[in-house]
N, C-alpha and C positions, 0 to 999 in steps of 0.2 A: 203418759208422762208420770214420773214418780214424784211424790210429795215427801219431803223430809226436812229436818232442821239443818242449819248450816253445819253443825257439829257432825251429824250423821253423814252429810254429803262429804265432808272432809275425810272422815274415816273411810267411806266407800272409795273415794278417789285414791287415797293412799294405798289401800289394799289391792286396788286394781293394778298397781304397778309392782306387784310381787315384792312388797317390802319385807325383808327378812325378819325384822324384830321391831317392836315398839317399846320404848322405855319411858318412864316418867316418875316424877313425884307429884301426886295429885294437887291441883290448885283450883281455887274458886273461879279463876278467870277462864277456865276451859271446861266447866262442868258439862256442857252439852256433848263435848267430845268424850269425856269419861262415861257418860250415859250411853253413847253409841258403842263404846267398847264393852259394855256390860255383856252383850251377847256374842262377843268375838269368839269364834271357834278356835280351840287350841290345836296347834299342830301335833301330830301323833308323836308322843315321846318328848315333846319340848314345849315350853311356854311361848306364846306369841307376844304376850305383854309381860314385862318385868317392871315391877314397882320397887324402886330403890329407897334407901334411907337418906340420900343426898343427891342433889341435882348434878353435881360434878360426876358422881358415879354413873348416873343415868346417861349423861353425855358420853362418858368414856366407854360404857358398854355399847352404845349405839355406834360410836366411832370404830370400836374393835369389830363389831358385826360387819361394818362396811369393808374393813380390811379383809375379813374372812370370806366374804361373798362377792365383793366387787359391786354390790348394789347398795344404795343408800338406805340405811336404817333410819328410824324416826325417833327423836327424843322430844317429849312434850314437857314443857315447863311453864310455870306461871310467870307473871310479869315481875319486873324489878329484881329483887333478890334471887328469885328462881332462875331468871335469865342470866344474871351475872355469875351465879354459881356454875352454870352450865358452860360458861364462856371458855373454860379451859379445854373442854372437849372440842369446841369449835376451832380453837387455835390449833390443837393437835391435828384435826382433820385438814385444816388449811395448809399447814407446813408439811404434813405427811402425804398430802394428795389423796385423801380418803373421801368417798362420797358420803354425805350426811345431810339429813334434813332436820333442822331444829324448828319446832313449832312453839311459838310463844303466845300465851294468852295476853291480851292487851286491854286497857281500859275501854269503856264504851266510846263509840265514835263522838257523841256530843261532848265528852270530857277531854278529848284530845287537845293537847297544847295548853292545858290549864294547870299543869303540875299536879295532876290528880294522884290519888293514892297509888304508889308504886309505879307511876308512869315513867317511861324512859323513851328516848328517841333511839330506836334500835339501828337505824341507818348510821348514826354516829357511833353507837356502842360497838357494832360489828363491822364497821366500814373497812377496816384493814385486815379482818380475819375471816371474811366470808366472800364467796364468789358473787352472791347477790343477797340483798335484803329487801323483802317485798311485804308491804302491808296490804292485806285483802280487805278492801272497803265495801265490796258487794258480795253477798252470799252466792249469787248465781254465777259469779266468776271464779268460784273455788276450783272447779275442774280445770280451767285454763291455767290458773296459777300453780296448781299441784303438778300438772303435766310439765309445765315449763321448769319448775323447780327440780323435778327428777331429771329432766334433760340436762340442765345446767350442772347439776351435781355430778353427772356421769361423763359429760362430754369434755373433750380436750384434756386438760389436767384435772382429774376429779377433785372435788372439794365440797365444803359445806354451803348450804343455802338456808337462809333464815326466812321463815314465813311468820309474819306477825298477824294475829287474828283477834280483832276487837271482840269482846265477849258478846256484844249485841248482834254481831254478824253470825257468830256461832249459834246464838239462841233463836235466830230468825226462823220462823216456821213456814211450812208450805212453800219451801224453795222448790221451784219447778225446774227440772233439767232432765233431758232424755237419758243421759248416761255419762259416766266419767269419760274424760278425754284421755287418750293414751299418748305419752311422750314417744316420739319416733325413736327407733333404735339408732344409737350413735355408733358408727364405724369409722375409725380413723382412715384416712386415705391410704391407698396402696403406695408403696415405694415406687417412684418413677424409674423407667429404664435408665435415664441419665444418672440418677442418684445411685442406682444399683451398680452401674459401671464405676462410678467414683469410689464407692465403698470397696468394691473388689480390687480396684487398682491400688488403693491405699494399703490394703492388707497384703497385697502381693509384694509391694515394694518394701514393706516394713521388715527389718531384720530382728527387731526386738519389740514387737507389739504387745500391748496388754489391754484386755477388755475389762472395763468396770461396768458391772451388770446391775440391773434392778431399776425399777421406776414405774411410773404410770403406764398402764397398758400391758404390763407383764402378765404372763400366764404360764401354765405348766408346759405347754407345747413350745413356747418361746425358750424356756429354760432348757428343755431337752435338746432343742435344735442347736442352741448356742453351745451347749456342753459338747455335743457330738462334733460340731465343727471345730471347736477348740482342741479337742483330743486328737482328731485326725491331723490337724495342722500345727500341733505343738505350740499353741498359744495360751498363755496364762490368763486365768479369769480371777479377778478380785471383785468383791461385791461392795456396793455402796453402803453407807452407814445404815445399819438395821434393815438391810435387804439381804441378809445372809441366806435366807431360805429360798432365794430366787433360783439358785442352782444347787445341785447335789454337792455338798462339801466333801464327799468322799471321792469325787472325780479326781483323776490324776492331773487335771488342768487347774484345779482350784488352788489358789495360793494365799487365801486369806481375805480379810475385809479391810476397808479403809474407813476410818471414822474414829470417834473417841475410844481410846484404849487399844488401838491397833498396834501392830508391830512397827516400831519406829524405823526398822530397817526396810520394811516394805514401803513405807511412805517415802523414804529417801530414794528407793529404787524406781519410784514412779518417774523420776527425772532421767533415769537411764533408758526408759522406753522411748523409742523413736516414733511411736504412735500410741496414743491413749485413745481407745475407742470407748466412749461412754455410751453403752448400748442401753438406752432408756433412762440411764441414771442422770438425775439432776446433780450437778457437781456443787452441792450445797456446802455450807460452812464446815460441818464436821467431816464430810467426805473429802473435801479439798484441802483440809488442814488450815482453815482460816483463809481460804481463797488463795493459797500458795500456788495452785495450779494455773493462776493467771500468768505465771512465768514460764509455763511449759510451752515449748515451741510448736507442738503438733498435737492438738486435741480435736478429735472428730466426734460430734454428738449425733446420735440417732434418736429421734423423738417423734411420737405421734402428734405432739402438740406444738405448733409453731411458736406459740407464746412462751414456751419453756426454753427456747434455744438460748436466749440471752438473759434468762432470769437470774442466774447466779454468776456467770462469767461469760466472756465473749469467746466462743470456740474458734479454732482455726478454720474449721469447715463444719458443715451440718448436712444431715440427711433427714428429710421429712417423710414420715410414713408410719404405718402401723408396725409395731415391733414384730408381729407375726409375719407380715409380708417381708420385712427385712431379714428375719431369720430364715425364711424359706429361700430367699435369694442365696444366702450363705450355704444352705444345704445343697444347692445345685451347682456350685462352682468348685473349681480346683484352684487353690492358691499356690502360686509358685513356691517351691521349697526354698527356704533360706537356711543354710547350715548352722547359723548361730541360734536358731530358735529352740532346738532341742536342749542345748546347754543352758540357754536363758531360762527355759521353763523348769529344767531339772534343778537349777540353783534356787529358784523361787519356791518350788514345791518343797525342797529339802528344808529351807528356812521356815516355811509354814509348819511343817511337821515338828520341827524342833520347838517352835514357838508354842504350839498347842499341847505339847507333851509335859505333864507334870514331872518335876524333877525331885530328886531325893534331897535330904538335908533340912527338911522343914521341922522346926523345933516346937511350934505351938501345938496344943492338943488338937485343934481343928484345922485341917488343910482343905480349904474350900475348893482348890483346884481338883483334888482327888474326889471330892463329893460330886462336882459337876461331871468329871470324867466317868464316875460310876453311873450317873444318869445317862450319859452318852452311850454307855455299853449295854444298859438294860432296857431303855425305852424303845418302843417300836418307832419305825420311820415316820409314822403319821402323828406321833405325839406332838401336842401343841405347847410351846413354851412361851410364857408371858413374863414381862417385867415392867417395872416403872423406871425411875432414873436414880442414879447414884453410882458410886464406885463399885458396888457389889455386882453391877451388871457387867463389868469388864470380865469377871471370871466366867460368866455365862457365855458371853460372846467369844471368848478365847478358847474355852475348853469343851464346848459343846458343838457338835457337827449337825447342822440342819440338812436333812436329806430330801424333804419335799416342800413344794411351794405352799405358802399359807400355813406354816407351822411356827412362825415367829411373829408374835404380837408384841411390839415394843414401840414406844413413842419416839419418833424421830425428832420431835421438838424438845425432848428432855423433860417431860412432865412427870413429877412425882405423883404417887397415888394411883397410877394407871394399872399396875399389875393385877390386883384382885378383880376390879371390874372387867378387865379384858379376859381374865380367866373365866368369869361368869358368862360372858358372851360366848366364849368357845364351848363351854359345857352345855349351854342352852342350844346352840346351833349344831353342835357335833356330839350328840349323846353317844356314849360308847367309846369315844376317843379319850385317850389319856391326856389330861390337862394338868400342867404343872406351872404354878406362878411363883416367881421369885420377887421378894419384897425386902428392902432394907427395913430396919426398925423405924426409920423416919417415914418411909413410904407406907409401911403397914398401917400406921395409926392415922394416916390421911384418909384411908378408905376401909379400915378394919371393921367399921360398922356394917359393911356389906356382907360380912360373914352371916349376919342375920338374913340377908336376902338369899344367900346360897342355901341356907337351911330351909327357908320358906318354900323355895322352888325345887329343893332336892337336887341341887346342882353339884355334881361330883368333880371336885377340883382339889389338888394337893397344894397347899399354900406353904411355901418355905420362907420363913422370916430369918434373914441374915442379920443377926443382932450383934453390933459392936458398941452399942450405947453412945453413938455419936452420929452427927451428920458428916460422914467421912469425906465426901467430896469437898465441902466447904472448908473443913479442917485442913485438908491438903492445900487448898489455895491460900488459906490464911498462913500456913507455915511457910509457903513459898514467898509470900509477900511481906509477912510480919512474923518472922520466926520467934517462937516462944511466947506469942501474945494471942492465943486463941480466945475467942469469946462467942458465946451463944451456940456452940456446936455440941456441947455435952448434953446428953439426953437422959432423963429419968424415965425408965420404961416400966410398964407393968410386967408381971409374970405372964409371959405370952401363953404358956401352957394353961394356966388357970383362966386367962382371958378367953382362950378358945373354948375351954371347958364350960365357961359360963353361957356360951351359945348352944351347948349340948353336943359338941362335936369332939371327935377323938383328937388328941394332941400329944406330941412327943417332943422331948428335949434332947438335943444332940450336943454333948460337951466334948466328944472325942470323935475323930474321923471314923473310927471302927464301929461307932454306934449308928451311923447313918443308914447303912444298907437295911438293917432290921427295921428301923423306924420308917423308912420309905416303903418297905414291903407291907408293913402294918397299915400305913396310910392308904395304900392302894386297895387294901381289902375292905375299906369302908364303903358303904352304899352312898354316902353323901360326901360333903367336904371334910377335909382333915387338915391339920396344921402341924408343921415341924419347925421348932425353933432351933436354929443353928447358932451357937454362941462362938463368935469369932474373935480373934485377937485385935483389939482396937488399934494396935500399933501398925498393923499391916493394912495400909491404905489402898494399895493396889497389889497385883501379883508381883510387881517389880519395885515397889516403893514402901519403905518402912519409916515410921516415925520414931525417932529416938526419944523416948519419954524420960530418959535419965538426964538429958542435956539441960543445963541450967538455962532458965528463961533468958532470952535475949543474947545468948552466947553464940550466935551464928546460926547457920542453916541446920535445922534439926532433921531434915529429910535425908535419908541415905538410901542408895540403891540396895535392894535386898529382896530376894525372891520369896514370896509365900510358897510358890512352887518353883524350886530352883531351876 
């Protein structure tokens, strides 16, 4: 029998489950855990523990690690403010379907329920944003609770689990236990023969089918199989919101993504499809265009998690089973040829290529479309692109082609401040891989202090700050609803080059499109992090929408259609 503290037992149990990464901001409520991490061996070429400057970043790094690996990373935070700071990462994991374990230090058991210093009821705090919230009241039950947390985080639709650990439980000594318990491997059920037949029949009868791809249970083999099937049978594939990396965007069957900033023509043509096959994709708010797909007459959902089937909308029909088994079914069948399909696919593919091609006629010094297209042309297929939230992300989604699975790290819940922490997760877990993070000026200063974390751990990431000195998304909505009456969206920013230099990293300023290639090449030559500030036209709110700054306040709609990239 082994003797150890509760904190040591917790760490041993977490590591026994192949946790990819541990993040934290140290707190006094889990000092025994920190002590147990003192002798944690570091993985070759990468840190196993990343200490951040803010709990939000710690949670975001852990969430991004879950996206990259499919396994739950661990974020350790102290009670009260530490836990609530980390709540954004928990919400991201919940809405994005990412496995994550948040461990919160809690007040000692005798103080519970007395409004003790920094005490909170975490079942209430995280009740709507976690799959489970459990307080560990006995140290000898730590193995049980950790195993169950790992299982819940990965099973069905993945998501976050919160483990609350009173500090006296962690400090308890001479905890006797034989060994950590291991969560059983979770495998979604295989698609049934009856469901396989229904799936094949639906695809055979459809004259204008469209696959919407991406979702929990996805993998490289699934993406390859779906792409091969679609190419052979002339079926277009669109990806769900921020699932663009689930299939190779260079495939002749890829016709774009549906979500915020997608091609309005593609969204309209969803209703021309006589079968929408949501292969793994949850038809969430952004993907469905505010749940407009409720009106579609024929939506079939393929999902490994029965609980997901009616989560967002009520589909016409459903298939339950692992995505891999469903993809294998498609690989073995011949779908009856429908003469309309080739023309249907050709039209959609041509529209996608036109949508993603930068056009001439741009007058501003910086053309963000051409900058993203440059990255598309020079980055290797395994480069990882991260971003936060804001209108700047529309350029990334529109003009960059993702070619491999798990190369897009983006918050599907629209959380700002995500890009830099996600980039650090990628650099830590994938050393030697090119990592590029896009951040608006608003996003960048929500997590810019984590540049210090990148320097401390030698994490090589290129941070591109798209600076238009405003919160562009909110300004756009203000101008739509209250033309000429903006408030609170203008930003006073630091000199981002000097800001980066204060951390001791290389930094570049791009004031013209032609300057970007050299700046990016210089950033790639650095051994650690580097920053590029791209100064963009504040009037260009999206690639297709300009703000007429000369219009008199209150004189009507000041938003005009106008291409940044024509």
